N, C-alpha and C positions, 0 to 999 in steps of 0.2 A: 669846123664848127661841130659842136656837140649835136647829135641827132635829136631833132625835135625841139631844140632850144635856140633862142636868139643869142646874139653876142652879149646880151645883158645878164648872163648867168654868173658874172663875177661877184664875189662875196663882199658885202659890207656887214659889219657886225656890231651889235650892241654889246657893251662890255662892263665888267666890274673888275676892280684892280686887285691884284695879288702880286707878291714878289717871289721870284724863284731864283735859287742859286744853282747853277749847273757846273759840274766838274768835268773836265776833260783832261787829256794828257798834257795840255799846256799849263794846267793849274786850275784856279777857280775864277769863273767870270760870273758876274751878277747882272741880270737884266730884269726889268719889270715886265711881267706878262699879265695882260688883261684877259681873263678867261671868257670864253664865249657864253652868252646867254642864249641868243637865237640869231643866226645869220639872217639878215634881210636881203633877199635875192629877188631880182626882177626877172621873171621867167615868162616868155611869150610862148603859149602853147597853140599849135595848129589843131585842126580837127583830128579826132582820134584816128580815123582811117589814114589820113595824110601822114600823121606822126608815125604810125606803125609802118607805113611804106618807107619812110625815110630811115627809120631804125633798121628795118630788114635789109635795105640796100646797103647801108653803111656796114652792117655786120657781115654781109656776104662779101663785100669788097675787102674788108679787113682780113677775113679768113682766106680768101683767094690770094691776096698779096703775100701773106705769110707762107702759104703752101708753095707758091711759086718759088719763093726764096729757099725754103727747106729742100725742095727737090733739086734746085740748082747747086746747092752746097753738097749734095750727095751724089747726084748723077755724074759729076765730073771725075769721080774716082772709081777704081775697080773694086771688086768685092774684098780682096785682101786688105786694101787700104781702108775700106769702110769698117771692117771687123777689127782692125789693129787699134791698139791704144798708143797714141802718138805722144802722150805724156801721162804720168801717173796723176796729174792734176785734172785730167779730162777723161770723159767717157769715150768709148768707140763711137764714131759718128753714127753708126747704124743703131746703137742704143738710143741716142738722142731722137732719131727719127721715129722709132717705134714707141718711145715714151711719149712723144707728142701725140701720136694716135691714141695711145692708151688714156691719156688725160682727157682728150676730146671725147672719147667714148664714155669715160666716167662722168664728166661734167655736163656735156651737151646732150648726149644720147640718153644716159640713165637719169641723172639728177635734173637736167633741164627738161627732157622730154618724157621721163617716166617709162622708158622702153628698156627691154632686156639688153644685157651686155652682149657684144659681138664675140669677145673672147675673154670671159672672166678668168680663165686660167692664166692669162698674161699679167693680171694685176700684181701678184707678188714679184714677178720678174722685173717689172718696170717701175717699181716703187722706189723713188729716189731716197727715201729715208731708210729703207731696209738694206740697200746695197751701196756702200761707199764707192766713189768713182774708181778707186784703185782696184776694186774687186770685180768690176763689171765685165772685163774681158773673159773671165772664167765662167760666166753664166751661159746657159744654153740659149743664146740670143736667136731671134728670128734671122734667117738668112736675108740678105738684101732684097731679093725679089719678093720674098714673103712679107717683109716689112713694108715694102711699097704697096703691095696688094692690101695689107691690113689698113694702112692709113687711108688708102683710097676708099675702101669699103666703109670705114668709120665715117669718112667725110660725106659719103652719100646719105647715110643715116642722119648725120648732123644737119645736113641741109633740109631733109624732110622735117626735122624738128623746127628749124628756123622758119620754114614755110607756114607752119601751123601755130607758131608761138603767139601767146597773148602778152604783149609787152606792158600791160598794166600791172603785171605781177600777180595780183590776186592771191591765191594760196601758195604760190611759188615765188618768193622774192628774188630768186636768181634770175627770173625772166624780166623783171622790171627794167624798162628802158634798154633792154637787150644786154644787161650787165654781164651775164655769163658768157655770151658770145664775145663781148669785148675782152673779158678776162682770159678766155682761151686764145684769142688772137694775140693778146699781149704775151701769154705764156709761150706760144709758138715762136714769136719774134725774139723773145729772150733766149730761147734755146738756139735760134738761128745765130744770134750774136755769140753764144757760147761755141757753136760749131765753127763760126768764123775764127774765133780765138784758137780752136783746135787746128784749123788750116794754117794759122800763123806759126803754131808750134811744130807742125809737121815738117819733116825734112823731105827733100825730093824736089823734082821740077815744079815750076809754077803751073797751076791749073785755073787760077782765078785771074780775071782782068777787069779793069774798069778805067774810064777816062780820068785824067789827072784833075784834082780839084781846081776851082778857079783861082787865078792869081789875085794877090792883094790889090785892092783898088788904089787909085792914085793918091788918095788922102791918107793911106795907112801910115806912111812915114811921118806924117805930121800929127798923129794922134798923141794925146798926152799919155804919159806912163800910167797914170792912175786917175780915177774919177771919184768925186765925193758922193756919198750916199747920206743924206741928212738924217739927223736923229728924229725919232718919232715912231708912232705905232703904225702897223700895217696888218692886213689880214693874211695869215699864213695857213696853208692847207686849203681844203675845199669841202664843202657840203653840197655843192651843186653839180659837179661833174659826174654824170651817171656812170662813167666807166672808170672813175678813179678807184684805186684799190684801198683796202682798209687802212693801211698805214699813212695814207695821205689825208685822212679824215680825223676829226671834223675841222671845219674852218674855225680859227680862233685868232685873237689879236695878240700880237707880241710887240712890245715897245723896245726898239733897238737903238742903242747909242749911235751917234754919228761915227762914220768910218770912211776910209778910203779903200778902193778896190782896184786891182790891176785892170786896165782897160781891156786887155786881151790875155789869154792864158800864157803862162811862162813858155818861152820858145826854146828850141834846141840850142841856139847860140848862147842864151843866158845860162842854160843848164850846163853847157860845156865850160863856161867860165867858172862855175861852181866846182866842176871836176878839176879844172886846171889849177885852181887855187887850193887844192888839197882837201876839198870838202868831204871826200869819202875817208880821209885819213885823220880827221880831227874830231874827237869825241865831243868837243864843246857844242857842236851843232846838233847832236843826235839825242833823241829820247833814249834813256838807258836801255829799254827793251829793243829799240831800234839799233843801237850800237852793238848790242849783243848779236842780234840777227845779222847785221852787216858783216860782222866778223865771221860768224858761223857759215854764212852763205857766200862769203868772199865777194860781196858786192863792190863794184868799182865803177859802174856806169849803168844806164838804163838797160833793161833786158833787150837782147838782140843787137846791141851795139858792140863793135870791136874796132881796135885801132889798126890803121895801115899807115905807118909812118906818122905824119902830122895830120892825117885825115881820119875822121870818124866815119865808119861804115855801119850800115844796119842791114839786117835781113828782113825783108818784107814780103810775105806770102811767096816764098820760093825764089826771090830775087835779092841779090846783094847790090847795094847802091850807096853812094855818099849820103850821109845824113843831111837832110834839108834844114839849114840853120834857121830859116824863117818860119818853120812850122812849129806848132805846139809840141812840147815834149810829150811822149806817150810811153806806156809800159814802165811807169815808176810806181813804187809802193807808197803808202801813206807815210812810212818812216822816211823815205827819200824826199818826198814833198815837204814834210815838216822840217827836215834838216836844211833843205835849200832855203826855206822861208826864214829860219833862224839865222843862217849865214847872211842873208840879204837884209837882216835887221827888221824883218817883218814877221807875219804869222799867216796861218791858213784862216780863211773866213769861217765863222760858224755857219751852221746850216741855215739859221734864221737870217743871218746877214746875206748869205748867197741868195735866198729866196726873195728877200726884200729888194735887192739889186735887180733881180731878174723879173719881178712881177709888179712891183709897186709903181704907180704913176702918180707923182705928187700933184699933177695938174687936175686930176679928177678924184684923187683919194682912193682909187680902186686898185685891187690886185687882179691882174689879167692872167689869162691862161699861159701866155708866152711873153717874152720881152717886147715884142712888136705889137701886142694886142691880143685879140681873141680869135683871129683867123687861123685856120689850120696852116701848118708849115708848108711852104712851097720851096722850090729849089733856090729862090732868091733869098730866103730867110736863113737857112741852116744846112749844114752838111750832115744829112741823115740817110738812113735806109740803104747803106752799102752802095750808094750812088757813086762814091769814090772809095778807094782803098787806103786812104791816108787822110790826116787832118789837112785843112786848108791853111795857107799862110796867115799869120796874125794880122788882124784887121779886115779879114774877108767878111762878106755878108753884111754890108752896112744897112741893108733893109731889115736885118734882124736885130738891130741895136736896141738896147733897153733905154727907157727914159733917162736913166742916169748917165748914159753914154757908153756903157760897157758893151763890147761885141763878143760874139761867139759863146754866149752863155748857154745856148742850146746847140747841140751837135759838136762835131770835131772830136773832143775828148771828154770823157767823164771827169768831173772835177772833185778831187778829195776836199772834204771840209774838216774842220777841227772837231766836229761833233760825233758823239756816239749815237747808235741807233736806238732811239727811245720812242715810246708811244706819245702821241699828242694827248692833252687833257681831254677826257671824254672818249678815248679810243674804244671801239667795239670790234672784236675780231669777226670778220665775215669774208668768205663763207666758211673758213676753217682756220684754226689756230696756227697751223703749220706754215701758212703763207708768210706771216710777219711775226706773230707774237712770240714764237719760240726763239726768235733771233734777237729780241730786244736785249739791250745791255751793252756794257763797255767793250765787249770782245770785238765788236764791229765798228767800223768808221763809215759814215755816210758819204756817198758820192752823189753829185747832182749834175743835171744838164744833158745827159746823153752823149753819144759819140757818133762818129761816122758809121759805126757798126750797129747803132740802135735805130729802130724804126719809129716813125712818128706816132704810131698807135701806142707805143710804150715809152713816150717821151713828152713831157709837158713841164710847165713851171713848178708843179707840185709833186712830180714823180720823184720817189726816193729809192736810190740804189744803196746797197751796203755790201761790205766785204771785209775780210780780215786785213789788218794794216800791213801785212807782209805781201799781199797779192800784187803781182806784176804782170801776169799774162793777160789781164783785162786791159781794155783800151782806156787807160786812166792817165790823166795829167792833172793840172792844178793851176790856180792863180793865187796870188797872195793879197793880203790886206794889212792895214794898220789902223790903230785907233786915231780918231780925229782929235787934234789938240782942242782945248777949250775954246779958243778963239775961232777955230774952224767949224765948231758945232753950232754956232749961232745962226 
């Protein structure tokens, strides 16, 4: 639940009609978009003292959960491994840890609390925009023990700021509803996910362990291949969630044509069929840029897959094992997902289609925070928070199903969509342009839904992830869609 809010924070919106044509790599698709005038939101506010206590406890818990994970991902390796660059795509793990502390010092201690910096000399060193990842190993990084002391000392100061914070915002909008604390908890968890990807790229013995995800329930085998999502408007984005980031805002109404969506993400068995049918060797299925990249990078299977006779094997966090055919495919690029969809006679869903399937409940006309409603994710709903180290089999988590019947829209794998990363109508950058605005445009593809590597604080029905269409080291999979025929749209 959102701190200090009831489950009635879901948006409904008054609208006026406009028409927008959107272009993506598939061609041109037109949808009617009704732009927001003012979202009508039902918000139940407790007394201020009670509200502040709830926000403070929620922020402290989110920060503690993130820090516990950050330390677990770094304490398991020796200093040489922490300082090493395990892939030119990634930073040394110890850079990530110190960067987490530096951003916390900048946003919580200085800008949230108005207090002096602990180590202002470190600002240039841990500025992600100043130093590309490939260059970071050559920087004079803090040694691991010094980095741990630094993040500890920053956290002590940040908690002092939290204890004294006025969550009404007043002259500092960063503090309103605890936003800046939520932003920093999400930032740390996003870096934890990046560090987990570094662990996957690292060679050497396994150092991480977790229980296997739950088996598919008994009804999984009888699920339909696809579910219908009826035509009509729905509220996309949010103006009510106080910890939502700027690119998720504001709430606005989008009228989406009827379509069909895969009930579960595409699994390894289906993807292996694409490979066996020569999918990587046939340019008919590939976007021209994707075909060029496939040839230059010599792509022939998902990242970390290799053949052993008739068996596909995968490397997973230091262990080599047979590919689980019933699990969603992971570590595929947008180009690979798009090629599979074309081969299957289908397409990737647009971002609006994905969100409508995940959030919209035709029974009440509302867009909820999650497919199952507005309650925070529990272990029965979704595979999140590194609770497991792989996706769950297709059809898992029936308690997390959306009203349309689709499962696993939250957790397991990030899902590529057909859409580029664009601002919503009425977008306002907050609290800085470099979080979202500088990335808008067709260079990036949007991913939705989170993964087993994403934490619940940084995963909701409105959360937008984005990356280059060639990226494969991220925990990304996909599901496919198709247009509804006219008789199916009634």
